[in-house]
C-alpha positions in Angstrom: -14.0 -67.2 -43.6 -14.4 -66.2 -40.0 -17.3 -67.4 -37.9 -19.4 -65.7 -35.3 -21.7 -67.9 -33.0 -21.0 -70.7 -35.5 -22.2 -68.7 -38.6 -20.0 -67.5 -41.4 -19.3 -63.8 -41.7 -19.1 -62.2 -45.1 -16.5 -59.4 -45.2 -14.0 -58.2 -47.7 -11.7 -61.1 -47.1 -14.4 -63.5 -48.3 -15.0 -62.3 -51.8 -13.7 -65.6 -53.3 -16.0 -67.6 -51.0 -19.2 -65.5 -51.8 -21.0 -68.4 -53.4 -20.3 -70.7 -50.4 -21.3 -68.1 -47.9 -24.6 -67.4 -49.8 -25.5 -71.0 -50.0 -24.9 -71.5 -46.2 -26.7 -68.3 -45.4 -29.7 -69.3 -47.4 -29.9 -72.8 -45.9 -28.9 -72.0 -42.4 -27.7 -68.4 -41.6 -24.9 -66.0 -41.7 -23.7 -62.5 -41.0 -22.6 -59.7 -43.4 -20.7 -56.5 -42.8 -22.1 -53.5 -44.6 -20.8 -49.9 -44.9 -24.1 -48.0 -44.8 -24.2 -45.0 -47.2 -25.3 -41.5 -46.1 -29.0 -41.0 -46.6 -30.0 -44.7 -46.2 -31.9 -45.8 -43.2 -30.8 -49.1 -41.6 -34.0 -50.7 -42.8 -33.1 -49.5 -46.4 -30.1 -51.8 -46.1 -32.3 -54.7 -44.9 -34.8 -54.1 -47.7 -31.9 -54.0 -50.3 -30.5 -57.3 -49.2 -33.9 -59.0 -49.1 -34.4 -58.0 -52.7 -30.8 -58.9 -53.7 -30.8 -62.4 -52.1 -34.5 -63.3 -52.1 -34.3 -63.9 -48.3 -37.0 -62.5 -46.0 -35.4 -63.1 -42.6 -32.8 -60.4 -42.3 -32.1 -58.0 -39.4 -29.4 -55.7 -38.1 -27.4 -55.4 -34.9 -28.0 -51.7 -34.1 -29.6 -48.8 -35.9 -27.6 -46.1 -37.6 -29.2 -42.7 -38.2 -30.0 -41.8 -41.8 -27.3 -39.2 -42.0 -24.7 -41.4 -40.4 -22.4 -43.8 -42.4 -20.4 -46.8 -41.4 -20.6 -50.3 -40.0 -23.9 -52.2 -39.9 -23.8 -55.9 -39.1 -26.7 -57.8 -40.5 -27.9 -61.4 -39.7 -29.5 -63.7 -42.2 -32.0 -66.5 -41.3 -31.0 -68.4 -38.0 -28.2 -65.9 -37.4 -30.7 -63.2 -36.5 -31.2 -65.0 -33.2 -27.7 -63.9 -32.2 -28.0 -60.2 -33.1 -28.6 -59.2 -29.5 -25.1 -60.4 -28.6 -23.6 -58.1 -31.3 -25.8 -55.2 -30.1 -24.1 -55.5 -26.6 -20.6 -55.0 -28.0 -18.6 -51.8 -27.7 -19.2 -49.3 -30.6 -16.6 -46.9 -32.0 -17.4 -43.7 -33.9 -15.7 -40.8 -35.6 -17.9 -37.7 -35.3 -17.7 -34.0 -36.2 -19.9 -31.8 -34.0 -20.7 -28.2 -34.7 -20.8 -25.7 -31.9 -23.0 -22.6 -31.6 -26.3 -24.1 -32.6 -28.8 -26.9 -31.8 -31.3 -28.7 -33.9 -34.6 -30.6 -33.0 -33.0 -33.9 -34.0 -29.5 -33.2 -32.5 -28.0 -33.7 -35.9 -27.9 -32.0 -39.3 -31.3 -33.5 -40.4 -33.2 -30.6 -38.9 -32.6 -26.8 -39.4 -30.1 -25.0 -37.2 -31.3 -22.9 -34.3 -28.5 -20.5 -33.2 -27.8 -20.5 -29.5 -24.9 -18.2 -28.9 -21.4 -17.2 -29.8 -18.8 -20.0 -29.9 -16.1 -19.4 -27.2 -12.6 -19.1 -28.5 -11.6 -22.5 -27.0 -8.1 -23.9 -26.7 -7.6 -27.7 -26.9 -6.8 -27.8 -23.2 -10.1 -26.0 -22.3 -12.1 -28.4 -24.5 -10.3 -31.4 -22.9 -11.4 -30.2 -19.5 -15.0 -30.3 -20.6 -14.6 -33.6 -22.4 -13.3 -35.2 -19.2 -16.7 -34.8 -17.7 -18.2 -37.2 -20.2 -15.6 -40.0 -19.9 -16.5 -43.1 -17.9 -20.0 -43.9 -16.6 -22.4 -41.1 -17.3 -26.2 -40.4 -17.3 -27.6 -39.6 -20.7 -31.1 -38.6 -21.8 -31.8 -40.0 -25.3 -32.7 -37.6 -28.1 -36.4 -36.9 -28.6 -36.0 -38.2 -32.1 -35.0 -41.8 -31.6 -36.2 -45.3 -32.2 -36.9 -45.9 -28.5 -40.5 -46.6 -27.5 -42.9 -45.0 -25.1 -46.3 -46.7 -24.5 -45.9 -48.6 -27.8 -44.9 -45.6 -29.9 -41.5 -44.6 -31.2 -40.0 -41.4 -29.8 -39.6 -39.9 -33.2 -43.3 -40.6 -34.0 -44.4 -38.7 -30.9 -41.8 -35.9 -31.5 -43.1 -35.3 -35.0 -46.6 -34.7 -33.5 -45.1 -32.3 -31.0 -45.6 -34.8 -28.1 -42.3 -35.1 -26.4 -41.9 -38.3 -24.4 -40.7 -38.0 -20.7 -37.0 -37.3 -20.5 -35.6 -40.3 -18.6 -31.8 -40.6 -18.2 -30.0 -43.9 -18.9 -26.6 -45.0 -17.6 -24.0 -45.5 -20.4 -20.3 -45.8 -20.5 -17.8 -43.8 -22.6 -14.7 -45.8 -22.9 -12.9 -43.3 -25.1 -13.6 -39.7 -25.9 -10.6 -38.2 -27.8 -10.2 -34.8 -29.4 -9.0 -35.4 -33.0 -9.3 -31.9 -34.4 -10.4 -28.5 -33.2 -11.3 -26.1 -36.0 -14.0 -23.9 -34.6 -17.0 -24.1 -34.8 -16.2 -27.7 -35.7 -14.8 -30.3 -33.3 -13.8 -33.8 -34.5 -14.0 -36.6 -31.9 -13.2 -40.3 -31.6 -15.6 -42.2 -29.4 -15.8 -45.7 -28.0 -19.0 -46.3 -26.0 -21.3 -48.9 -24.6 -24.5 -50.1 -26.2 -27.3 -47.7 -25.8 -25.1 -44.6 -26.1 -26.4 -41.8 -28.4 -23.6 -39.7 -30.0 -26.3 -37.1 -30.8 -27.0 -36.8 -27.1 -23.3 -36.7 -26.3 -22.9 -33.8 -28.7 -25.9 -32.0 -27.3 -24.6 -32.3 -23.8 -21.1 -31.2 -24.7 -22.6 -28.1 -26.3 -24.7 -27.4 -23.2 -21.6 -27.8 -21.0 -19.8 -25.2 -23.2 -22.8 -22.9 -23.0 -23.1 -22.5 -26.8 -25.0 -25.6 -28.0 -23.9 -28.3 -30.4 -25.1 -30.9 -32.7 -23.8 -33.8 -34.7 -22.6 -32.5 -38.1 -21.2 -35.8 -39.3 -21.1 -39.3 -37.9 -19.4 -42.6 -38.9 -19.5 -45.9 -37.0 -16.0 -47.4 -37.5 -16.3 -50.6 -35.4 -18.5 -52.9 -33.4 -16.5 -55.1 -31.1 -13.7 -56.6 -33.2 -15.5 -56.0 -36.5 -14.1 -53.0 -38.5 -15.7 -50.9 -41.1 -12.7 -51.3 -43.3 -13.8 -54.9 -43.8 -17.4 -54.0 -44.8 -19.0 -53.9 -48.2 -21.0 -51.0 -49.6 -24.4 -52.1 -51.0 -23.2 -51.3 -54.5 -20.2 -53.6 -54.1 -22.5 -56.4 -52.8 -24.8 -56.0 -55.8 -21.8 -56.3 -58.2 -20.4 -59.3 -56.3 -23.8 -61.0 -56.5 -24.2 -60.3 -60.2 -20.7 -61.6 -60.9 -21.5 -64.8 -59.0 -24.8 -65.2 -60.7 -23.3 -64.7 -64.2 -20.5 -67.2 -63.4 -22.9 -69.8 -62.2 -25.0 -69.5 -65.4 -22.0 -70.1 -67.7 -20.6 -73.1 -65.8 -21.2 -76.3 -67.8 -23.8 -78.7 -66.3 
């Protein structure tokens, strides 16, 4: 079982050591890799694990939007003090953006607002635009985000029609690769610094193309060296826990 900051990490390789991990996590702390389902908020995952394990102190190392799927790293008990170091790691995503429209949330959670005809782009033409967004860039976060302004979340203000001031932040795009071009859809592979919003990246690419764009699908595939392939779905964790509990009950005393 691998360790991070001295705490055990529960991933797919540790199924046989689940009981040991749970005992250490309950007494001291630990990390778990979860593949967040579409439609769940990041806090839905926290709430699920609190109920499953009966542990109150659980947090995550970076929010995923409800419509996004993929890797969420959660800390338990004393391990929560080390979540900030995980948040600082490079994030990797696979995303499909849709050209020709925008939405209030910059993803598919809000209704489409058509902007204009989608240009008949070639891969080379799109690459020329993507090049502008590689490296260190300035990015304005989406109006609907978990950032705070004067003690209130951006999305709380946006829902009341009170848009927070648009303040750009410096982020770094380590990789921005064109995976597939099937207009009006564009599939991209992204590696970026902490604080980068893929929704904002899609919005800005659409603006640069003059036709608008928003995130149609989004999946986080990695955080640092942690990969989504090694993560558990909530349903798998529940089954693993039930099997462990059943086995513990039938063991002779």
